[in-house]
N, C-alpha and C positions, 0 to 999 in steps of 0.2 A: 223442265225441272227433272225430266228423267235423266237425261245423259249428266246435272250433277248430281245426283243419287248415285247413278252410276261408279259417276268417277270416285266419291266419296266411299264406295266400298271397295272400289280397286287400292284407293291410299291405306287403307285399313290391312290391307293385303289378304281378306275376309273370301274374295271370291274367286273368279274360275283360275284363278293364278295358278292354284298347285293344279290345273289340268289343261291350261293353254296349248299345250299340244294336241289336244282332240279337237278344241276349236276349228282348226282349219280343214276338218273334213266336215263342218259343218252346212256348207253349200254344194258338198258334191255329189254326185249320184250313187247309189248304194251299187256294189259290187253282185253281178248274178248269182243265186245258189245253185250248186247242183241239184238236176233235174229229178233224178232219184230219191233226195232227200223231198219226205212230206211235211208240206208246211201248210200252215193254218192261223187267221186271225178269229180269237176267242172273246165273246164277251166278258169280263172281269165285273164283279162287285167293289172292289178296292177302291181305283181310283176313277169306274164306273166311264171305261172307256176299253177300245178292244186290244187284247195283246196279240202279238206276232210269235208266233212259235213255230218250232222247228224240232221235225223227228228224224232221229236214222236209227239205223240197227233193231230195226224192229222186233226180230227173232229172236234176240238176246231176253234173258230174265232180268239181270243187275241193272239196276240206270243210276244213271246219270246224272245231273242236272249242271247244268253250264252257266252260272251267273258272269255277266260282261261289267267291264269299268264306264266310266267316265267315254263319253266319244258318240256322235253321230252313227256311227255305222254300228254300231250295238254288238247282237251278237256275233257278225262276221270277226270282230276280235279271234274269235273261236274256227275259223273258216279252216286253218290249216293245221288244227288239233282234232276237227270232227271224224275227217277220214280215219285217221287211224285207231280212237276211239271205238267207233262204231263196228269194227273188224268185229271185236268183245262183247261189244256192253251196247246197253239200248238207251241213246244218249237224245236228249232233252235236252235245246236252247232256245232261251228267251228273246225280243228286244224287251228291255222294260221301257214302261210308259214313260213318253217324252223323247225316248230313241228311236233310231232304225224304222221297222214300218210298226210300230206302234205306236198306238193317239197318245197325241201330248196331248197336258194339260198344265192349269195355273194353280192346280194343290201343290201345296210343301211337299217337294219329294228329300225322302229322308232311309239310312236303314232300316225304322222302324215300318213304315209305310209299305215298303220295298218288301222286307220279312214278312207279313201280314199277306199279299200278293201269292208269295210262296208259298204257303200257308194252304192257299184257294188252291195252287194252280199244281202244285204236284198230286194229290188225289188223283186228277182229271188223268192222270199217265202212268202213275204207279201206286198198287195195291200194297206195295212191300217198303220198307225201309230204302231211302235213296243213296247215293254218294253225290255231297254237294261241292262244286270247284268253284271260288270267285274270283276272280282278280282285281285289284284296284278298291273303285267300290264296291264292285259285285264281292269281294274277300269282306268287308266291312257288313255287306248285307248279311252274306252266308254266316257271318259270326253270331250275328243279332240273332236269324233265323233260329243258328243252333243252340243260340242260348235257352231259348224260349219255347222252342219246339224237338226239342232232343229225342223224342219219341218215333221222331219221324225220317232219323236220320241212324243213316249204319257210322262215316265217317264224313271228314268236313277238310277237304284239302284248298288252303288260301293261296294264291299267288300275289303277291308286293302287294300285299294290302294297304289302303292308304286311312286317313282320318282317325287312327288311333291313337296317337299323340294330341297333347295338347295344340289349339289350334295355331297360335303362335310360332310354337316351335316347330310344329308343321312347315307355314308355310317358311321361317328362318331356314330349314336346308333349302326349301327350293329358291332363295335367290341366295344361298352360299356357292362360291367358287369353290371348286375342288384343290386342295393341297398340291395337288401337283397332275400334270394330265397324262394320259396313256399315250401318245402320240411324242411325248419327249423323252421315253425312256430311253428311246436306242438312241438317243446324242447324251443320254449325263455321263457315259464313262468320257468322250469327249468336249464338253463343254457342261460343265457343270455350275457352271456360274449362273449359266438362261433358267437352270432349274430349280437354283436357289433364290433364284432376283422373282420368278414365276411364282414360286411359293412365300416369297414375303409380298408381295405386290398381292396377290388374294386375299393374304390371310388382313392384310390392311384393311381393303376394300370390304371383306369380312364383317369387319369391326363397324363400318360405319354402316354398312346395311344392319347389323346387328342393334345398331344404336336408335336409326329412326324406326325399326318395329315397337323397341320399346318406350319410342315416343308415342308411336299409334296407338300403344296400349293404352293411354294414358284419356283417351280420348273415347265416348260413348262409342259401344257396340254394333254399327249399322245393322249387323247382320239381323239382330234380333227384332230393327225393325221389319225386314223382309220376312220373317219367320210367322210374324203375329200380326201384320198389316193385312187386309182385307182389301186396300187399295193398291197397297205395294207388290201382292202378288199378284193380280188382274193383272197390272200392266209392267209392271218390271219382270216379271217372269215371262212374257207374251214372246215365245219364241227364243227363248234363252234356257233350254234344259240344264246346257249344262251348269249354266249360272246357280240355277234350281237347284240341282243336284248337290253341287258343289258345297252351296251353303247347309244343307242340312245337314252334309257329311260330317262335315268337320265340326260341328256342334253337336255330334253327338257323345254322347260319355257311354265308353264302354265298361264302367268298373264294375260295377256288379256284373254285368254279362260275364266277365275275364272270370271275377272271384269266383262265381259256382259254376264253369265251365266243369263238362262231365264226358264231350265226345272225344273219340279219337281224333285229331288231328297231325296231316303234314303242312310242314308250309315251305314253300317254294320261294325264294326268293333272287330276283338279280345283283350281283355284287356291285357295280355302276349303276345302280337308281340314282337319279336323280331327282324324283317325284317323291316317293317313300323310303324315307331315309333305312336302310339295312337294319339300323337300331331298335326301327320295330322288330321287324323280324326275331331279332334276340329278343326281345322283349318277352312278344309271345309268346315262343321258345320257352323260355321262363317260369312266366305264371301261368301259363294255361295248366291243366291240371294233367293232359295225357298227351302232349305234342312234342314232335322233333321238325328242326330246321335243316333245311337242305338249299346249297348257295350255289351258283352258277356261276364260274369264272365268266366275265368278257357280256354275260348279259345287263341288260339295263331293264327299265321300269316292265316293259313288255319283253318276257324272256321267249314267249312264243309265237312271237317273231324274230329278233335277236339272232337267240339260238334255239334251232327249232328241236334239232336233234338230241339236244344236252338235255330242253326242255321236257322230251316226250319219255325222255328216259327215266328223267327223277318223276316223272307222274305214272311211270307205268309201275315203277316203286314205293311209290306210294298207295298205289288202288291195289296194290297186292299185298305191302307187310302192314304192320301193325308199325307204330312210331316209337320209336328210342328215345324217351327222354333221358337227359340230364342234367339233375340237378344242380349247376355247379356251385350253391352256395352250399346244397350241405357238403359239398367238398372241400373246401375252405377250411374242414378243422387242422390246426395245426400239427404237422410235425417235427415240431421242434421243441426242444422242454425249455428252451431259454429263449425264445428269439427275442433281435435286438431292434434297435430303434431304426428307422430309415431318414435321413433328414438331409432337405437337397435345398441348397442356396443358389440362387443367384446361377439356376442352371437350366439351358435352354431343351424342347426334343428330346426326353430324356422316357423310359417308358419302364416301370416297375411291376412288380409279382410275386407275390411269398407270404410270409407270415410275418409278420411285426409285432413289435409291442406297441411301441407312440410312432406315428408317422408325422414329421413335420413337414410343410414345402412353404419355404419363402422364398420371392421374388423369383417364383420357377415359372418361364412361361410352355404352354407345349407339351405340358408332362402328361402322361398316360397312365393310371393304375388300374390293371387288369388281374382278378381273382388276388385279391388283398383281403387278408386276413387282419385286424390290429385291433388294441385296447381304444386307441384313439388316434383319430384325424386332427391337425388342424394345416390351415390353410388359408396362407395371408400375401395377398399383391401378388394372387398367382394366376396364369389358364391354366387348370385341369379337368381332364377326361377318365371317368372311372364306370369303370364295369365287374359286375361281381364285387361285391363289395360285402363284407359283413365283420360288423363292428359291435363289440359288446363290451360296455364300457360302466365302471360304480361312478362316470360325474357326466359329463356333455361327451356324444360319441364323436359328434363331429363340429369342427367350429371350422366358419369361411369368412375372413377379412378383406374387403378391399380386394377383391378375387373375382371371378368368373366361373365355376364348376359348373361340368355337367357330368349326372348319374346315372346310370342304367343297372336295373336287378341290382338291387341293393336290402340290407339288414340293419339298421341302426338302431341301436338299447342304449340305452343311459338314461340320468336322470332327465337331462334334455337330450334330444335323441339329434337337435340343430340346430346350431344358433348362427346367424348370420346378420353381418355388420357391414353396412354399406357393400352390394353385392349383388351381384347375378345366378342363380342356379337354377339350372334345371334337372329338373329330378324325373324319371319315367320307370314306372315298376319298383317303389324303393317302400318299403315299408318300416316304419318308424314307431317304436315302441318305447313309452316315455312312462315312469311315476311321476313328475312333470310337469312341463310343457312340452309335447314334441316336436315341435316348431316355433324358433322365438327368435326374433328380427331387433335387433338392438338398436340398428338405427338406417335411417334410407333404404329399402332392397327390395330386387324383384324376385318372383320367386314365382317358376312355371312347373305346375305339379300336371305328371298324366297318370292315369289310372295306378293312385297309389296308396298308403291309406295310414292313419295310425290306432295305436290300440294302446291306450288308457287304464289298466284295469281288465273290468269284464266290456270296455267298452270301443267299439270300430267303427272308425267313419273311415269314408271314401274320398279321395284329395284330388283333384280333377280342375284344375281350374286355376286361376292367377292369383298372385299378393303382390299387392305396390305400396311400399311407401314404409312408415316405423310401428308397423304393427300388421302381426300376420292374421290377416282378413281375405278368406279364399271366397274371392268371386268367378 
């Protein structure tokens, strides 16, 4: 029974696949910590177990709390960072329950519950406001904590935060092959056909994996069984903290937290992250009230391992400086008195930006729209990726027909904000303002929404979930 259910979860793309890289450590011994660090195991009231905590830099006043991501090694993910921080800061790192040297548990592990643990733990080590630094799942936990207990924080630093996007979108990124590989760059001038071939093959395979995930979205959600079934938690979660925490993470909705967020925030991201898409960093930097994004070239999901020196430079800057936010959507006001139309027909691999009256894209593949303003956008039989888009229309702001469209950070206002016909739309951080229907589905379509919202008159509704079929119904 357990093996069948576990396979079901894997097929649904909802379990530990986002963090399979961490599972390889679950049978390895933990690395010894420096002898001058203070270590303790404290009885905590949230999971009712012992939590392992490490302190360093005890002579310093300003406190930094480090929260790790998924993986058995726990706080040891910070082992190369703490020696740098303890020179100037009081540093506290913990093994989250279920990981490292903290007690295991069969209780549901999720950012909300971990945030409650931090609320209890932090006053044990600091009576003043602290700076919270979270990586991957720890970033999501830190975001949840900062939204609920802002009076305890001076600043938030999130590193390659996982779990913010809609679950399927998150998993889709994990299964996608890159358009190009870095190791091929040196051969591109001599063997351009190789790079082009790899590009086409990977895109073809991505279409297949995307189609599989689309079909899986039609099945009942197995993660809900695990989250709300005592039998499943007792037996399926046993000795599987990564599975437990991953399910809690990908099912958490951060829409309300992001909307009401007010803590100064720095966001650090590895440009080559294959776990948490860099798109998430752009989303957070745009949607949070006071946030700045810092990208580390050549780093993946764990920049403190991939590019330690560059990471420490960015971390020091984040600790010492206030974030500088550029609200890109506010910068999209037209500088052209009479903007022209943008017409794209049967063209591939093109990028457009600027101010337009009407945008029409027909039969175009792998089109990118960055920093766009328009009166309307019509997309038909095309594949389009859009970032930082502002459309204000007297009619329908955006129409998508028989296409795949990804939208990050957009403002769509019209009689209808979005009309979708036999298409797949992946929208993250999108505000839909409409006098009629915000999103109208004309025929069978799939719509993924991540931390978005609709506004109709004085009514605002958070949108985070999936709509599938001939009518817009979010689940």
